[in-house]
FIPADO-323908 format. One line per field, with one value per atom (N, C-alpha, C): atom name; x, y, z; residue in three letters. Coordinates in pm, 1 decimal. Layout:
# residues N
name: [CA  ...] $
c1: [X  ...] $
c2: [Y  ...] $
c3: [Z  ...] $
resn: [ALA  ...] $
//
This chain:
# residues 105
name: [N  CA  C  N  CA  C  N  CA  C  N  CA  C  N  CA  C  N  CA  C  N  CA  C  N  CA  C  N  CA  C  N  CA  C  N  CA  C  N  CA  C  N  CA  C  N  CA  C  N  CA  C  N  CA  C  N  CA  C  N  CA  C  N  CA  C  N  CA  C  N  CA  C  N  CA  C  N  CA  C  N  CA  C  N  CA  C  N  CA  C  N  CA  C  N  CA  C  N  CA  C  N  CA  C  N  CA  C  N  CA  C  N  CA  C  N  CA  C  N  CA  C  N  CA  C  N  CA  C  N  CA  C  N  CA  C  N  CA  C  N  CA  C  N  CA  C  N  CA  C  N  CA  C  N  CA  C  N  CA  C  N  CA  C  N  CA  C  N  CA  C  N  CA  C  N  CA  C  N  CA  C  N  CA  C  N  CA  C  N  CA  C  N  CA  C  N  CA  C  N  CA  C  N  CA  C  N  CA  C  N  CA  C  N  CA  C  N  CA  C  N  CA  C  N  CA  C  N  CA  C  N  CA  C  N  CA  C  N  CA  C  N  CA  C  N  CA  C  N  CA  C  N  CA  C  N  CA  C  N  CA  C  N  CA  C  N  CA  C  N  CA  C  N  CA  C  N  CA  C  N  CA  C  N  CA  C  N  CA  C  N  CA  C  N  CA  C  N  CA  C  N  CA  C  N  CA  C  N  CA  C  N  CA  C  N  CA  C  N  CA  C  N  CA  C  N  CA  C  N  CA  C  N  CA  C  N  CA  C  N  CA  C  N  CA  C  N  CA  C  N  CA  C  N  CA  C  N  CA  C  N  CA  C  N  CA  C] $
c1: [119.4  30.4  108.5  51.9  125.0  95.5  135.4  127.2  108.1  -0.9  44.9  -70.1  -69.9  -166.4  -244.8  -376.2  -486.4  -470.4  -463.5  -520.4  -577.2  -719.7  -854.8  -907.8  -1052.7  -1160.7  -1205.7  -1170.0  -1230.9  -1337.1  -1426.6  -1517.7  -1554.8  -1747.9  -1782.6  -1758.2  -1654.1  -1579.6  -1441.7  -1342.7  -1193.6  -1182.8  -1018.9  -940.0  -824.9  -751.9  -592.6  -550.4  -405.8  -324.9  -196.1  -123.9  15.5  73.4  182.5  256.8  389.0  437.8  549.1  548.3  478.9  408.6  315.7  386.1  186.6  149.9  142.1  56.8  -77.5  -15.8  -135.6  -57.4  -12.7  9.3  -16.6  -122.1  -192.7  -391.8  -476.9  -542.6  -591.0  -668.7  -798.2  -915.7  -954.5  -1135.6  -1189.3  -1333.8  -1422.5  -1505.5  -1560.7  -1743.3  -1836.9  -1821.4  -1942.0  -1887.2  -1953.4  -1992.5  -1896.7  -1835.5  -1783.7  -1915.6  -1952.0  -2064.0  -1997.1  -1953.1  -1881.6  -1767.8  -1726.2  -1578.9  -1396.9  -1385.7  -1257.2  -1150.3  -1106.2  -1012.5  -920.5  -863.0  -709.4  -668.9  -535.6  -371.1  -412.8  -458.5  -501.0  -405.2  -369.3  -220.7  -381.1  -343.2  -384.1  -277.7  -354.6  -281.6  -368.8  -319.7  -439.2  -333.5  -491.7  -402.6  -529.8  -454.8  -552.4  -498.8  -545.1  -485.5  -508.7  -385.5  -303.0  -401.8  -499.3  -597.0  -535.1  -432.6  -376.0  -287.5  -209.9  -81.1  -36.3  -69.6  -10.2  91.3  174.2  312.0  362.2  284.2  293.5  139.5  119.0  175.5  276.6  221.3  304.4  246.1  337.3  337.1  150.6  84.0  -30.6  -72.6  -53.8  -137.6  -242.7  -332.2  -453.0  -481.5  -514.8  -559.2  -714.0  -807.9  -942.1  -919.6  -986.6  -981.8  -1129.0  -1146.6  -1263.4  -1337.0  -1221.7  -1318.9  -1230.4  -1318.4  -1224.8  -1239.1  -1337.8  -1369.2  -1196.9  -1131.5  -1071.8  -912.7  -973.3  -848.5  -777.4  -864.7  -789.6  -820.0  -696.8  -691.9  -638.4  -716.8  -674.1  -817.5  -895.8  -981.1  -1090.1  -1124.8  -1275.7  -1367.8  -1417.1  -1463.7  -1595.1  -1686.8  -1790.1  -1747.4  -1692.9  -1686.4  -1695.7  -1781.8  -1871.5  -1870.7  -1908.3  -1928.1  -2048.2  -2111.7  -2216.8  -2272.7  -2325.2  -2342.7  -2413.1  -2373.2  -2448.7  -2585.1  -2627.8  -2818.3  -2845.9  -2784.2  -2860.1  -2769.0  -2635.5  -2590.8  -2780.2  -2814.2  -2886.6  -3038.0  -3165.2  -3260.2  -3259.7  -3360.7  -3406.3  -3532.0  -3510.5  -3636.5  -3730.5  -3867.0  -3893.3  -3916.9  -3911.8  -3889.7  -4061.6  -4121.7  -4228.9  -4342.2  -4381.9  -4524.0  -4614.5  -4659.2  -4818.4  -4779.5  -4619.7  -4666.7  -4659.2  -4623.7  -4659.6  -4779.3  -4870.8  -5022.3  -5116.7  -5061.5  -5083.5  -5204.0  -5296.9  -5383.4  -5476.5  -5388.7  -5466.2  -5554.7  -5590.0  -5744.5  -5857.6  -5896.9  -6029.2  -6178.1  -6261.0  -6386.9  -6471.1] $
c2: [-124.9  -7.8  138.8  219.0  322.1  460.4  535.8  611.6  741.8  825.1  966.1  1081.7  1174.8  1254.8  1347.0  1300.4  1388.2  1503.0  1633.2  1747.2  1808.1  1729.4  1830.3  1650.5  1716.7  1601.5  1718.1  1673.1  1782.5  1789.7  1655.4  1624.8  1500.9  1479.9  1345.1  1208.8  1210.4  1075.2  1094.5  1144.0  1141.2  1233.6  1166.3  1205.1  1257.6  1392.7  1412.6  1378.0  1333.5  1254.8  1315.2  1360.4  1377.7  1296.3  1216.5  1098.1  1155.6  1262.1  1330.3  1472.8  1507.4  1628.6  1756.6  1853.7  1894.3  1921.9  1971.4  1973.6  1886.6  1771.5  1638.3  1547.0  1418.5  1368.7  1239.6  1215.2  1092.4  1128.2  1122.4  1155.8  994.4  955.5  850.8  846.5  806.5  794.4  669.7  721.4  585.7  570.8  482.9  466.2  506.0  491.9  552.7  663.2  733.8  855.5  852.5  991.7  941.8  1063.4  1007.3  1029.7  1080.8  1203.5  1252.4  1288.7  1354.8  1445.6  1392.2  1413.1  1343.3  1516.8  1510.5  1667.3  1609.7  1727.7  1815.1  1774.2  1622.9  1688.1  1562.1  1439.9  1241.9  1209.8  1091.0  1044.4  911.0  825.9  756.1  622.2  498.1  455.8  354.9  368.4  333.4  235.3  184.8  107.5  43.4  109.2  148.2  55.3  82.0  50.6  201.7  199.0  319.5  341.1  458.0  496.6  546.5  673.1  744.0  836.8  951.7  1047.1  1180.3  1215.1  1406.6  1439.7  1430.6  1542.8  1690.0  1768.5  1886.1  1933.1  2027.7  2119.7  2086.0  1961.6  1876.3  1731.0  1640.0  1522.3  1457.8  1423.7  1384.6  1206.5  1103.6  961.1  947.3  907.0  925.9  707.7  681.7  559.3  515.9  427.2  388.9  294.5  348.1  235.5  168.8  8.2  12.4  -114.5  -123.4  -148.6  -17.4  52.8  159.8  107.5  45.8  7.9  -44.6  -154.8  -251.0  -171.6  -125.1  -21.9  93.7  150.5  252.1  267.8  300.3  250.7  409.8  426.0  536.9  633.3  601.8  716.8  692.2  840.0  849.1  763.3  703.2  635.3  678.0  794.4  813.7  799.3  808.0  834.5  693.4  705.6  541.2  565.3  507.6  491.4  489.3  565.7  518.6  537.8  407.3  430.3  562.4  553.0  657.0  700.1  588.3  636.2  605.4  605.0  585.6  678.4  833.8  902.2  959.8  1036.1  1100.5  1106.0  1146.8  1101.5  1233.3  1239.6  1300.9  1331.9  1477.1  1545.8  1613.0  1627.5  1711.1  1641.4  1721.9  1640.9  1608.2  1499.9  1463.0  1469.9  1342.6  1349.7  1394.1  1509.7  1602.2  1710.6  1700.9  1802.2  1728.7  1629.3  1506.4  1490.4  1526.7  1469.2  1583.8  1704.7  1838.8  1855.3  1871.3  1847.5  1762.8  1611.1  1538.3  1440.8  1489.6  1466.2  1394.3  1301.3  1280.2  1341.6  1361.4  1417.0  1377.9] $
c3: [-5.4  -50.0  -19.1  -74.1  -63.6  39.1  97.1  191.0  152.2  201.2  178.1  222.5  242.3  355.3  262.2  298.8  198.8  209.0  48.8  45.6  18.6  -41.7  -108.9  -126.9  -156.9  -200.5  -288.2  -466.6  -546.9  -588.9  -583.0  -622.1  -552.1  -511.5  -505.0  -476.2  -546.0  -618.8  -640.0  -595.7  -560.5  -423.4  -385.8  -343.4  -336.5  -334.8  -408.8  -262.9  -306.5  -206.1  -222.0  -90.1  -101.1  -28.9  -199.5  -145.9  -130.5  -239.1  -248.6  -307.7  -350.2  -310.5  -260.3  -239.4  -101.5  -246.1  -314.5  -349.2  -409.0  -426.4  -422.2  -554.7  -554.1  -664.7  -721.7  -643.8  -628.5  -616.5  -672.2  -731.0  -734.3  -644.7  -615.3  -629.3  -711.3  -778.4  -793.8  -758.7  -684.3  -792.0  -770.6  -830.1  -745.6  -671.6  -564.1  -507.5  -446.8  -394.6  -227.2  -172.3  -117.1  -15.7  124.1  224.9  294.5  405.4  518.1  465.4  585.7  619.1  619.6  473.5  481.6  476.5  622.6  605.7  548.8  526.1  496.9  608.2  534.7  603.6  727.5  723.0  779.8  692.7  741.7  706.0  604.3  491.2  499.8  399.8  431.8  334.6  171.7  90.6  -39.1  -88.2  -182.8  -314.6  -396.1  -521.6  -674.2  -797.8  -879.8  -1049.5  -1106.5  -1155.1  -1249.5  -1340.5  -1398.1  -1470.5  -1588.2  -1568.8  -1605.1  -1550.4  -1627.2  -1509.2  -1624.6  -1543.1  -1654.7  -1539.7  -1696.8  -1701.4  -1617.6  -1695.5  -1655.1  -1578.6  -1565.0  -1494.6  -1365.2  -1299.7  -1186.5  -1221.0  -1242.5  -1178.6  -1068.3  -1151.2  -1090.4  -1110.4  -1058.6  -1084.9  -1101.0  -1133.7  -1065.1  -1090.4  -927.3  -949.1  -964.8  -982.2  -989.5  -794.8  -724.5  -586.0  -597.0  -630.0  -680.9  -565.8  -429.5  -306.0  -206.7  -210.2  -102.1  32.3  126.0  248.5  273.2  163.3  196.3  116.3  44.6  -2.3  48.5  122.8  177.9  368.8  447.1  573.5  619.0  718.3  782.0  772.8  678.6  670.0  799.5  825.3  959.2  944.7  1135.9  1087.3  1039.5  1038.5  985.7  818.1  723.2  650.0  508.3  421.9  357.8  259.0  146.3  -34.9  -43.8  -105.5  -177.7  -313.2  -362.3  -507.3  -534.5  -709.6  -777.6  -725.1  -766.5  -797.8  -650.8  -510.7  -391.3  -313.5  -369.0  -292.8  -236.3  -328.3  -304.3  -389.3  -334.4  -426.0  -492.7  -595.7  -761.2  -646.7  -748.3  -662.2  -779.5  -770.9  -926.2  -1047.5  -1097.2  -1248.4  -1318.0  -1290.3  -1344.6  -1243.2  -1195.1  -1083.1  -1130.0  -1052.1  -1097.1  -1193.2  -1237.8  -1304.1  -1460.1  -1490.0  -1594.7  -1627.4  -1523.9  -1556.6  -1560.5  -1544.3  -1551.3  -1681.5  -1758.0  -1821.2  -1913.8  -1818.9  -1895.8  -1783.7  -1711.4  -1623.0  -1686.6  -1662.7  -1746.3  -1687.0  -1748.1  -1686.9  -1734.6] $
resn: [MET  MET  MET  PHE  PHE  PHE  ARG  ARG  ARG  GLY  GLY  GLY  THR  THR  THR  VAL  VAL  VAL  VAL  VAL  VAL  SER  SER  SER  VAL  VAL  VAL  PRO  PRO  PRO  THR  THR  THR  PRO  PRO  PRO  LYS  LYS  LYS  GLN  GLN  GLN  ILE  ILE  ILE  LEU  LEU  LEU  VAL  VAL  VAL  ASN  ASN  ASN  VAL  VAL  VAL  SER  SER  SER  ASN  ASN  ASN  ALA  ALA  ALA  ALA  ALA  ALA  GLY  GLY  GLY  ASP  ASP  ASP  ALA  ALA  ALA  LEU  LEU  LEU  LEU  LEU  LEU  GLN  GLN  GLN  PHE  PHE  PHE  ASP  ASP  ASP  ASP  ASP  ASP  LYS  LYS  LYS  ILE  ILE  ILE  LYS  LYS  LYS  GLY  GLY  GLY  ASP  ASP  ASP  VAL  VAL  VAL  PRO  PRO  PRO  ALA  ALA  ALA  GLY  GLY  GLY  ILE  ILE  ILE  GLU  GLU  GLU  ILE  ILE  ILE  ARG  ARG  ARG  PHE  PHE  PHE  ARG  ARG  ARG  GLY  GLY  GLY  VAL  VAL  VAL  VAL  VAL  VAL  GLU  GLU  GLU  SER  SER  SER  TYR  TYR  TYR  THR  THR  THR  LYS  LYS  LYS  SER  SER  SER  PRO  PRO  PRO  SER  SER  SER  TYR  TYR  TYR  VAL  VAL  VAL  LEU  LEU  LEU  THR  THR  THR  LEU  LEU  LEU  ASN  ASN  ASN  VAL  VAL  VAL  GLN  GLN  GLN  GLU  GLU  GLU  PRO  PRO  PRO  ARG  ARG  ARG  ALA  ALA  ALA  ASP  ASP  ASP  ILE  ILE  ILE  VAL  VAL  VAL  GLY  GLY  GLY  LEU  LEU  LEU  PRO  PRO  PRO  ASP  ASP  ASP  GLY  GLY  GLY  VAL  VAL  VAL  THR  THR  THR  PHE  PHE  PHE  LEU  LEU  LEU  PRO  PRO  PRO  ALA  ALA  ALA  ALA  ALA  ALA  THR  THR  THR  ALA  ALA  ALA  ALA  ALA  ALA  PRO  PRO  PRO  LYS  LYS  LYS  THR  THR  THR  GLY  GLY  GLY  GLY  GLY  GLY  ARG  ARG  ARG  GLY  GLY  GLY  LYS  LYS  LYS  ALA  ALA  ALA  ALA  ALA  ALA  SER  SER  SER  LYS  LYS  LYS  GLY  GLY  GLY  THR  THR  THR  THR  THR  THR  PRO  PRO  PRO  HIS  HIS  HIS] $
//
């Protein structure tokens, strides 16, 4: 496992980690959304499958973490990972508005 320090959470499906660069040089990506607070500055250990990397302006390795609970050690107890479909209920859209004007008499 790699060891690093959390720099930030750029999106609900990513954690940027400092392995050897304080600005962050490992981007952990998840299929599921992070639920809970992942504070900057905590040390974690992690593993993942290399997905891509960028060389400039600074080196960043992107890793796909397939099983976050097993592949990341050191996250706070309250942090969980939710499949995108169950992360937040959808609101609005259809329901009553869709049937407006179609009531039989």
